[in-house]
Structures are given as C-alpha cells and as structure tokens.
DODREN-51953 format. One record per residue (C-alpha): residue in one letter; residue number from 0; x, y, z. Coordinates in steps of 0.02 Angstrom, whole numbers, plus 50000, padded with zeros to 5 digits. Example, Ala and Ser with C-alpha at 12.3 -4.5 7.8 and 13.67 -1.06 7.14 Angstrom:
+---+-----+-------+-------+-------+
| r |   k |     x |     y |     z |
+---+-----+-------+-------+-------+
| a |   0 | 50615 | 49775 | 50390 |
| s |   1 | 50684 | 49947 | 50357 |
+---+-----+-------+-------+-------+
This chain:
+---+-----+-------+-------+-------+
| r |   k |     x |     y |     z |
+---+-----+-------+-------+-------+
| m |   0 | 50001 | 49995 | 50004 |
| p |   1 | 50073 | 50169 | 49944 |
| t |   2 | 49999 | 50253 | 50103 |
| l |   3 | 50080 | 50133 | 50219 |
| a |   4 | 50249 | 50139 | 50127 |
| t |   5 | 50248 | 50323 | 50144 |
| a |   6 | 50211 | 50322 | 50325 |
| i |   7 | 50360 | 50198 | 50353 |
| v |   8 | 50474 | 50315 | 50247 |
| l |   9 | 50421 | 50462 | 50349 |
| i |  10 | 50447 | 50387 | 50524 |
| g |  11 | 50604 | 50289 | 50482 |
| s |  12 | 50683 | 50443 | 50392 |
| y |  13 | 50633 | 50550 | 50543 |
| l |  14 | 50705 | 50442 | 50669 |
| l |  15 | 50864 | 50414 | 50568 |
| g |  16 | 50882 | 50606 | 50547 |
| s |  17 | 50846 | 50639 | 50739 |
| i |  18 | 51002 | 50547 | 50793 |
| p |  19 | 51093 | 50691 | 50881 |
| f |  20 | 51274 | 50641 | 50837 |
| g |  21 | 51340 | 50804 | 50905 |
| v |  22 | 51280 | 50772 | 51070 |
| l |  23 | 51328 | 50586 | 51078 |
| l |  24 | 51506 | 50616 | 51010 |
| t |  25 | 51545 | 50753 | 51142 |
| r |  26 | 51476 | 50645 | 51281 |
| w |  27 | 51567 | 50501 | 51218 |
| g |  28 | 51721 | 50606 | 51185 |
| g |  29 | 51726 | 50669 | 51376 |
| a |  30 | 51685 | 50843 | 51314 |
| g |  31 | 51523 | 50869 | 51415 |
| d |  32 | 51343 | 50908 | 51369 |
| l |  33 | 51350 | 51001 | 51201 |
| r |  34 | 51186 | 51085 | 51243 |
| q |  35 | 51273 | 51170 | 51388 |
| i |  36 | 51421 | 51229 | 51285 |
| g |  37 | 51429 | 51392 | 51180 |
| s |  38 | 51272 | 51424 | 51082 |
| g |  39 | 51199 | 51259 | 51150 |
| n |  40 | 51167 | 51207 | 50977 |
| i |  41 | 51192 | 51020 | 50927 |
| g |  42 | 51287 | 51050 | 50754 |
| a |  43 | 51474 | 51039 | 50714 |
| t |  44 | 51506 | 51224 | 50732 |
| n |  45 | 51460 | 51221 | 50917 |
| v |  46 | 51549 | 51048 | 50936 |
| l |  47 | 51708 | 51150 | 50868 |
| r |  48 | 51692 | 51266 | 51020 |
| t |  49 | 51735 | 51119 | 51131 |
| g |  50 | 51909 | 51136 | 51057 |
| r |  51 | 51883 | 50952 | 50985 |
| k |  52 | 51918 | 50971 | 50794 |
| g |  53 | 51903 | 50792 | 50772 |
| l |  54 | 51732 | 50777 | 50855 |
| a |  55 | 51680 | 50927 | 50759 |
| a |  56 | 51734 | 50853 | 50591 |
| a |  57 | 51642 | 50683 | 50640 |
| t |  58 | 51488 | 50779 | 50685 |
| l |  59 | 51485 | 50871 | 50512 |
| l |  60 | 51508 | 50704 | 50416 |
| l |  61 | 51379 | 50606 | 50516 |
| d |  62 | 51250 | 50743 | 50515 |
| g |  63 | 51270 | 50745 | 50326 |
| a |  64 | 51277 | 50565 | 50318 |
| k |  65 | 51109 | 50524 | 50405 |
| g |  66 | 51022 | 50638 | 50274 |
| a |  67 | 51099 | 50557 | 50129 |
| v |  68 | 51081 | 50379 | 50197 |
| a |  69 | 50890 | 50408 | 50220 |
| v |  70 | 50863 | 50462 | 50044 |
| l |  71 | 50985 | 50316 | 49962 |
| i |  72 | 50883 | 50180 | 50066 |
| v |  73 | 50719 | 50241 | 50012 |
| r |  74 | 50783 | 50250 | 49835 |
| h |  75 | 50831 | 50071 | 49843 |
| f |  76 | 50678 | 49998 | 49927 |
| a |  77 | 50545 | 50130 | 49887 |
| p |  78 | 50598 | 50220 | 49737 |
| g |  79 | 50487 | 50372 | 49703 |
| l |  80 | 50481 | 50421 | 49890 |
| e |  81 | 50644 | 50498 | 49907 |
| v |  82 | 50575 | 50674 | 49934 |
| f |  83 | 50480 | 50611 | 50085 |
| a |  84 | 50638 | 50538 | 50156 |
| a |  85 | 50735 | 50692 | 50120 |
| g |  86 | 50611 | 50809 | 50210 |
| a |  87 | 50580 | 50688 | 50353 |
| s |  88 | 50770 | 50663 | 50397 |
| f |  89 | 50793 | 50845 | 50384 |
| l |  90 | 50654 | 50881 | 50507 |
| g |  91 | 50716 | 50744 | 50623 |
| h |  92 | 50882 | 50835 | 50637 |
| l |  93 | 50801 | 51000 | 50673 |
| y |  94 | 50667 | 50940 | 50786 |
| p |  95 | 50726 | 50776 | 50860 |
| v |  96 | 50606 | 50688 | 50989 |
| w |  97 | 50749 | 50635 | 51091 |
| l |  98 | 50802 | 50816 | 51135 |
| g |  99 | 50631 | 50891 | 51161 |
| f | 100 | 50624 | 50945 | 50980 |
| r | 101 | 50767 | 51064 | 50997 |
| g | 102 | 50891 | 51011 | 50868 |
| g | 103 | 51024 | 51082 | 50739 |
| k | 104 | 51006 | 51217 | 50614 |
| g | 105 | 51014 | 51088 | 50465 |
| v | 106 | 51156 | 51153 | 50364 |
| a | 107 | 51260 | 50985 | 50361 |
| t | 108 | 51100 | 50873 | 50348 |
| m | 109 | 51042 | 50983 | 50205 |
| l | 110 | 51202 | 50963 | 50113 |
| g | 111 | 51196 | 50762 | 50128 |
| v | 112 | 51012 | 50765 | 50081 |
| s | 113 | 51053 | 50876 | 49927 |
| l | 114 | 51197 | 50765 | 49866 |
| a | 115 | 51087 | 50608 | 49882 |
| l | 116 | 50933 | 50680 | 49807 |
| y | 117 | 51011 | 50776 | 49658 |
| w | 118 | 51200 | 50777 | 49669 |
| p | 119 | 51225 | 50936 | 49565 |
| a | 120 | 51118 | 51028 | 49683 |
| g | 121 | 51230 | 50959 | 49827 |
| v | 122 | 51390 | 51008 | 49734 |
| a | 123 | 51321 | 51178 | 49720 |
| f | 124 | 51284 | 51195 | 49898 |
| a | 125 | 51456 | 51134 | 49954 |
| a | 126 | 51536 | 51257 | 49828 |
| v | 127 | 51438 | 51410 | 49886 |
| w | 128 | 51466 | 51359 | 50078 |
| i | 129 | 51646 | 51343 | 50055 |
| g | 130 | 51666 | 51495 | 49951 |
| m | 131 | 51563 | 51608 | 50061 |
| f | 132 | 51643 | 51550 | 50217 |
| a | 133 | 51817 | 51573 | 50133 |
| i | 134 | 51777 | 51752 | 50097 |
| t | 135 | 51688 | 51806 | 50252 |
| r | 136 | 51753 | 51680 | 50382 |
| i | 137 | 51569 | 51684 | 50450 |
| s | 138 | 51504 | 51507 | 50466 |
| s | 139 | 51320 | 51546 | 50485 |
| l | 140 | 51331 | 51657 | 50333 |
| g | 141 | 51400 | 51521 | 50229 |
| g | 142 | 51274 | 51398 | 50285 |
| m | 143 | 51125 | 51509 | 50246 |
| t | 144 | 51193 | 51566 | 50074 |
| a | 145 | 51225 | 51390 | 50033 |
| s | 146 | 51046 | 51327 | 50070 |
| i | 147 | 50990 | 51438 | 49929 |
| a | 148 | 51084 | 51345 | 49802 |
| p | 149 | 50987 | 51177 | 49789 |
| p | 150 | 50814 | 51239 | 49753 |
| v | 151 | 50898 | 51354 | 49617 |
| v | 152 | 50991 | 51219 | 49529 |
| a | 153 | 50836 | 51105 | 49545 |
| a | 154 | 50726 | 51239 | 49471 |
| m | 155 | 50849 | 51267 | 49329 |
| v | 156 | 50823 | 51081 | 49268 |
| g | 157 | 50638 | 51072 | 49309 |
| r | 158 | 50650 | 50956 | 49454 |
| s | 159 | 50487 | 51022 | 49532 |
| d | 160 | 50476 | 50894 | 49673 |
| d | 161 | 50640 | 50931 | 49726 |
| v | 162 | 50620 | 51118 | 49714 |
| v | 163 | 50470 | 51107 | 49835 |
| v | 164 | 50570 | 51002 | 49965 |
| f | 165 | 50727 | 51110 | 49944 |
| l | 166 | 50636 | 51277 | 49972 |
| g | 167 | 50560 | 51206 | 50126 |
| m | 168 | 50731 | 51165 | 50196 |
| t | 169 | 50794 | 51338 | 50153 |
| l | 170 | 50657 | 51419 | 50235 |
| l | 171 | 50691 | 51308 | 50393 |
| v | 172 | 50868 | 51357 | 50395 |
| l | 173 | 50847 | 51533 | 50379 |
| i | 174 | 50718 | 51526 | 50524 |
| k | 175 | 50840 | 51426 | 50629 |
| h | 176 | 50970 | 51557 | 50592 |
| r | 177 | 50860 | 51699 | 50645 |
| e | 178 | 50970 | 51751 | 50796 |
| n | 179 | 51123 | 51747 | 50678 |
| i | 180 | 51031 | 51849 | 50551 |
| s | 181 | 51001 | 51982 | 50689 |
| r | 182 | 51189 | 51980 | 50745 |
| l | 183 | 51234 | 51994 | 50557 |
| l | 184 | 51118 | 52153 | 50533 |
| a | 185 | 51203 | 52227 | 50693 |
| g | 186 | 51378 | 52181 | 50643 |
| t | 187 | 51406 | 52073 | 50794 |
| e | 188 | 51416 | 51899 | 50714 |
| p | 189 | 51583 | 51823 | 50758 |
| r | 190 | 51704 | 51769 | 50627 |
| s | 191 | 51801 | 51603 | 50636 |
| g | 192 | 51961 | 51626 | 50714 |
| g | 193 | 51918 | 51801 | 50787 |
| k | 194 | 51858 | 51857 | 50959 |
| k | 195 | 51671 | 51860 | 50987 |
| p | 196 | 51611 | 52045 | 50993 |
| e | 197 | 51553 | 52100 | 51165 |
+---+-----+-------+-------+-------+
C-alpha cells in the first residue's frame, strides 16, 4: 500500500535524521553536554567550540551522512518516495524527539540530503558554502547562503518535486538562523578565528 509505505518512509527517515550525533560524540569523547556549551546548538560549529576538531569533523560528516543515507535507502527500497525521506530526515535533525524537539540548524544535513537527492544541487551547496565561508569567515553566513543553491539548481533543470522540498529546507535553515541574522545585521556575528564581539 502506497500510504503505508509513505508512512514507514516518513517515520523511519525522521528517526534516522533525529540521531543527535553532536551530543553523542561530545558526551562519548568526554567533552561534556554540548547543549550546555557555547550556543547550545547540537551541530558541528558548536562542537568545534569544545576545542575538539576531530569531534567537530565527525559531527559534520555524520549529520550529513544521515540525511544522505535516508534518501539512498528509500531510493533502493521504495523508489519515488525519496523526497519524503529527504524532508523527514531533515526535520528529524531540526526537531529531534529525543531532545525535546530542540535540534540543529540543518546545514550539514541539508548538504547530505542534497547530494543524495540530486547531486549537482549538493555540489552547488558545498561550493557556495565553502566559497562564502572562505570570503567572510562567518560560518552562519556560509550555511545560509549555501542553502539557497539547491532549489535554484533544481528549478533550472525542472525538478519540481525537489524544488519544493529544497525550498522548505531553505526556509527552515533561515528560520533556525534568525538569531544569527540579527547579529549579522547588527555587525556582531563572530568570525571564525576571531574574538566574539562584546
């Protein structure tokens, strides 16, 4: 039954996306509770604030991988339902049930989802992310700008279903970064390698 298959895809992908790798890795690595460190966010940028670059890199890779894996599993077992897997895994990262629905900001997971759903969109995401960060040294600005790339790329080639899910992700990434946006407008958003403004 398509309805049952869709429900299984949504629930399974959400649960996979909701695995809080940042919290788990910092705890297992003896760095404490990530939610009590820095911004309290569970993503790789905040893990980096623990001073554990290895843990931050692992968090980045795993947060991206869980989104990609959800899409690829569904593509293999239930082709045609990939966009549901993409959206559900992304929502799982942003709103994990295990952490009271207080999750990450979605940048790494959106990258993984984009690469698996339509790889040129993922490549564009990565290129914009790296390029913007290299120019500005502002992590949040790099992530937000990069999130705009996938729906643009998908729209250019007429992948309408992907455009819808990518646009939804872009909107949620921006909403999750609303405090960063306020600091950017105020000129107080910290740069990587620099001191945080008072």
